[in-house]
NUMI-888074 format. One record per residue (C-alpha): residue in one letter; z, x, y. Coordinates in steps of 0.25 Angstrom, whole numbers, padded with zeros to 4 digits, always signed. Each point is the difference from the previous one (the first is absolute). Example, Ala and Ser with C-alpha at 12.3 -4.5 7.8 and 13.67 -1.06 7.14 Angstrom:
NUMI-888074
 aa    c3    c1    c2
  a +0031 +0049 -0018
  s -0002 +0006 +0014
//
This chain:
NUMI-888074
 aa    c3    c1    c2
  m +0064 -0023 -0057
  a -0007 -0012 +0005
  l +0004 -0007 +0013
  e -0004 -0015 +0002
  v -0004 +0001 +0014
  g -0009 -0013 +0001
  s +0011 -0008 +0007
  v +0001 +0010 +0012
  l -0014 +0007 +0000
  a -0013 -0007 +0001
  i -0009 +0011 -0006
  a +0006 +0001 -0014
  e +0009 -0007 -0010
  w +0005 +0012 -0007
  f +0002 +0015 +0003
  v +0002 +0009 -0012
  v +0007 +0013 +0004
  t +0000 +0012 -0009
  s +0002 +0015 +0002
  a -0005 +0013 -0005
  t +0005 +0014 +0001
  n -0013 +0007 +0004
  p -0014 -0004 +0005
  r -0006 +0002 -0013
  q +0009 -0010 -0007
  a -0002 -0010 +0012
  r -0015 +0001 -0002
  t +0002 -0002 -0015
  i +0009 -0012 +0002
  a -0010 -0006 +0009
  e -0011 +0002 -0009
  e +0007 -0006 -0012
  v +0004 -0012 +0008
  e -0015 -0002 +0004
  d -0004 +0003 -0015
  q +0010 -0010 -0006
  l -0003 -0011 +0010
  r -0015 +0002 -0002
  r +0002 -0001 -0015
  r +0009 -0012 +0000
  d -0009 -0009 +0009
  g -0010 +0008 +0007
  s +0008 +0001 +0013
  a -0004 +0011 +0010
  p +0007 +0003 +0012
  l -0005 -0005 +0013
  r +0003 +0013 +0006
  v +0007 +0013 -0003
  e +0007 +0009 +0011
  g +0007 +0013 -0001
  a -0006 +0005 -0012
  d -0005 +0013 +0007
  d +0014 +0006 +0003
  a +0007 -0009 -0010
  r +0013 -0001 +0008
  w -0001 -0015 +0000
  i -0011 -0007 -0008
  l -0002 -0014 +0003
  l -0008 -0009 -0009
  d -0004 -0014 +0006
  y -0002 -0011 -0010
  g +0001 -0011 +0010
  d +0012 -0007 -0005
  v +0006 +0012 -0006
  v +0001 +0014 +0008
  v +0004 +0012 -0008
  h +0007 +0011 +0007
  v +0001 +0014 -0007
  l +0008 +0009 +0008
  l +0005 +0014 -0002
  d +0015 +0000 -0002
  e +0003 +0006 +0014
  a -0009 -0010 +0006
  r +0006 -0011 -0007
  a +0014 +0004 +0004
  y -0005 +0002 +0015
  y -0006 -0014 +0001
  e +0010 -0007 -0008
  l -0009 -0012 -0003
  e +0010 -0007 -0009
  r +0010 +0001 +0012
  l -0011 -0005 +0010
  w -0003 -0012 -0009
  g +0015 -0001 -0005
  d +0000 -0015 +0003
  v -0011 -0004 -0010
  p +0001 -0003 -0015
  r -0002 +0012 -0008
  l -0004 +0003 -0014
  d +0004 +0014 -0007
  w -0005 +0005 -0013
  s +0009 +0007 -0010
  d -0005 +0013 -0007
  d -0005 -0008 -0012
  g -0009 -0008 +0009
  q +0008 -0013 +0000
  a +0000 -0007 +0013
  l +0014 -0002 +0006
  a +0002 -0011 +0011
  d +0008 +0003 +0012
  d -0002 -0012 +0008
  g +0012 -0009 -0001
  g -0002 -0004 -0014
  r -0015 -0004 -0001
  a -0006 +0005 -0013
  a -0012 +0009 +0000
  g -0008 -0010 -0008
  q +0002 -0010 +0011
  r -0009 +0007 +0010
//
């Protein structure tokens, strides 16, 4: 899920939130995000935090911050509820973006 936090948070425009069932999977997801963005446009995170214990890995790309949480950490911190008043973007299983922000289409971002 992607949360458009820019209107309420000065440090980023988007939070991308995903989860994993175990620390190994969390590290793999974080590594894949880094690899895909590096391949796409040469992006590298400004900082990475939490990779050692992999309970909550944060990849800071400036305007976009990626949060990879273990399932139990995601349920505990409830980032979607915490940022419940911001527009959000969900992805379906086939990788298609689904807007959930009052009708704004994903392509309009």
